[in-house]
N, C-alpha and C positions, 0 to 999 in steps of 0.2 A: 432425531428430535431437533427442531429449529432453535438455534441460539439467538438469531437475529431475524426479525420479521418486519419487513417494510411494506407498508400499504399506502397506495395513492399519495405518493410523495410528490408535491408540486412546489416549484420554487420560482418566485417572480423577483426581478430586480427592478427597483424604483429609483429614478432620479428626477431631477426638477423638470425635465422635458417630456419623459415618457416612462411607460412601464414595459418591461420585456419578460415574457415567461421564458424560463431557462430549462426547467424539468417539468415533464408532462406525465403525470399518473404513473410514477415509477413504483413498481411492486415486484418484490422478490424475497426468497428466504435463504438463510445460510444454515445449513445443517451442521451439527456439531462434528468435528474432525474432518470436514471437507475443505478443499481449496476452491473457492468460487473466483474465476477470472472475469473481470469487466473488461471488454474488449471494444476498442473504438479509436477513431483518429482523434487528432487535436481538436477540442471544441465540441466534441460530441456529448459531453455532460458526465463523463465517467468520474473524473476527480472530484468535481463539484458536488456530485451525488454524495460522496463520502464525507466531504467537508460540511455539508448540510446536516448530515447525521450526527457528526461529531461536534457541531456547534462552533464551527471555526470561521463563520461567515459574519459580516458586520450588519448593522441595523438597516442597511439599504435593501436587504434580502428579506422577502416575506416567504415564510415556509408553512406548508400545511400538510396533513396526512399524519400517519403514526409510524414510529420506528420502535418496536418493542424489542428490548434487550432484557430477556427474562420478564420480569413484572414492572420494568421501568420503561416508560415512554420517553425516549431521548429527546423528542421534540417538545415536550411540555414540561420537563423537570426544571428545577431552579439551576441557576449557574453553578452553584457550589457542588451540588450532586452530579452534575454533568462533568465538572472539572475533575472530581475524584473518579468517576467512572472511566473518563477518557484517559487519565494518566495510568490507572492500575489495571483495569479489565479489558479496556479496548485501547490498544496502542497503534498509533499510525506512524509509518515510516515514510517521509516525504521524499521526492525525487531529487531534490537539491540538498545534500547534507549540510552544505555551507550556511544555509539560512537557520539550521537548528543550533547552531553554536555561535556564542558571543565571541568575537575576535579579541575582546580585551581580557578574557580569563583563560587560564590553562584548562586543558581538556579534563584533567582529573578533578578540578574544582567543580566544573560543570556537571560531570557525572555524580559527584558527591551530592550536590544540590538536589538532583533528580531523585536519588535514592533517600535522602532525607525527607523529602516531600511525600514519597510513596511507600516507604517501609519503615520498620522500627529497628533497623540494624544500627549497631554501634559504629563509631568512626573506624574501628579496626576491622569490623565485618565489611563496611562499605569499601575500604581499601582493598581487602582480599577479593571481594567480589569484582571490583574494578580490574584487577590484575587478571583475574580468571576470565573475565569477558574478553580482554584482549587476547589472551592465550587461545581461547576457544575460536575466535575470529582470525586466528593465524597471523597475528600481528607481533613482530619480533620486538624483543626488548620492551615489554609492557611498562615496566617502571619508569623507563625514560620518556615513553610516549605520553604518559599521564602528565608529565611536566611541560609538555609542549603546548604552544598555542595552535588553534585551528588552522592558521595559514601555513603552518610548518608541515602539515599533513596532506596527503593527496585526498582527492575526493572519494576514491575507493576506500581508503583507510577509514575516513570519517563515516562512510556509509556502513562499513562493517561494525564500526563502534556503535552507530545508531541501532542496527539490527541486534547487537549484543545486549545493549541497554534494554530494549524492547523485550527480549527474550527472558532476561534476568527478572523482570517484573512479572513474568509468567502469566500474561493476559489470556483472557478467554477467547479473544479474537485479535489477530495480528493483521493490520491493514497495511499493504505495501503499495504506495503510489508511485508507479514507474520507477522502481528503486535502481534500475540499471541504465537509465536514460543519459544521465550526466557523466557517465565514466567511460573509460576505454574498454575495448572488446575483451581484453585479456581479463581485466578485473570484472567484467560483466559475467564471464564464464565462472569465475570464482565465486562470486555472490549468488549466482543461480544455483550452484552446487549446494550452498548453504540453505537455500529455500527448498530445494528437492529433499535435502535431508530432513527439514522440518516437516515437509509433506508426509514423508515416510514415518514420522513420529505421530502423525495425525493431529498436528497443531492446526486448529481452525484458522483459515486465512481468507481474506479477500485480496486478490492480487490485480491491481490495475495495470493495463498495458495496451499499447497500440500495435504490438507485434504478435502476430499469429504464431510465429515460430517459438516465442517464449511461452505463450499459452500452452502450446503442445507439450512442453516439458513438465508442466505443474498442475494444469487445470483437471479437477474432476468434473466441473461444470462450467459452462461459458455463457455470459450474458453479452449481447452485442448492442451497443448504443450508437445512435446517430440523431443528431439535432434534439438532444434532450429527451429522447424516447428509447425504450427497450424495443428493438425491432426483431431480435432473434434470441433463442436461448436453447441449451441442450448440452449433451456431452461434447467434448471436443471433436469426437469422430463424427457426430451428428452435424456439427456446425461445419466441419470441413467437407464431409461427403454429400451432405444433403441439406444445404442452406435453404431456408424458406423465403428470405428476403433478398431483394435485388442488391441492397447495400452490402450484405454479408457476402453475396456472391462475388462482388467486386473486390472486397478484401481478400477472399480466398484466391481469386484469380491473380491478383497482384502478387501474392506471396508465392503462388506456383510459378509465375513468370520469373520472379527473382531467382528462385531455386533452380529453374531450367537454365537461366542465363549464367549462373555460377557454375552448374555442371558443365556447361558448354566451354566456359573458360578454362575449367580444370581438365578439359579433355574427356569428358563424359564420365568422370569418376562418379560412382554411385554413393 
């Protein structure tokens, strides 16, 4: 059963000099319990597609089409309904966790404000949940971390905290926008293990990435985007073995070339 159904999503950016169409007739469905990967290079339209649906763009953007989340059209509801939906039932993890935290306030205070907004938990319950989140995300000394300011923590730690907050809200859809891009490779591996665990638990996810290798770890289905259009879609195996679009073929060829080079450097290790 589809939990999110996007039809003919178009997005145009207007400024004083000209108007530019950014997204063209985007249509796709997300089934309950699946992980849909949106794959494409920088500027392909993958992130702005989800920001359009989530109502995260300013008035310079004109949006048309429908985005049905149950019986709610996310593109036509009022701002208050969209804000409540976005915070509780659709949660988005951005690629740079530093922009999600205010540098002037301690991490624990900011987690508390989020839970006060979207739950009915008492202060004691919020504190216990906050500690529990950090423990689940394998962050040591959680009580001390809650007292720290964002700049005192690594990008990887902040990203894991963001994932933990999102999961604690128990959203119907978890949207991850390049969540491993801004962190080191070791932390990337740890975070991907967490997303793989979520996939195994049948958490409904939309995972945005430019990396075919990451898509291979987590995708049930893949949409390939280029220049604001969906140019290919199918299972990961179908996209890898039998791409129908030249752009997709180039993405696959680049990934295979990188893998071949790595194996060569490692002395032919398989």
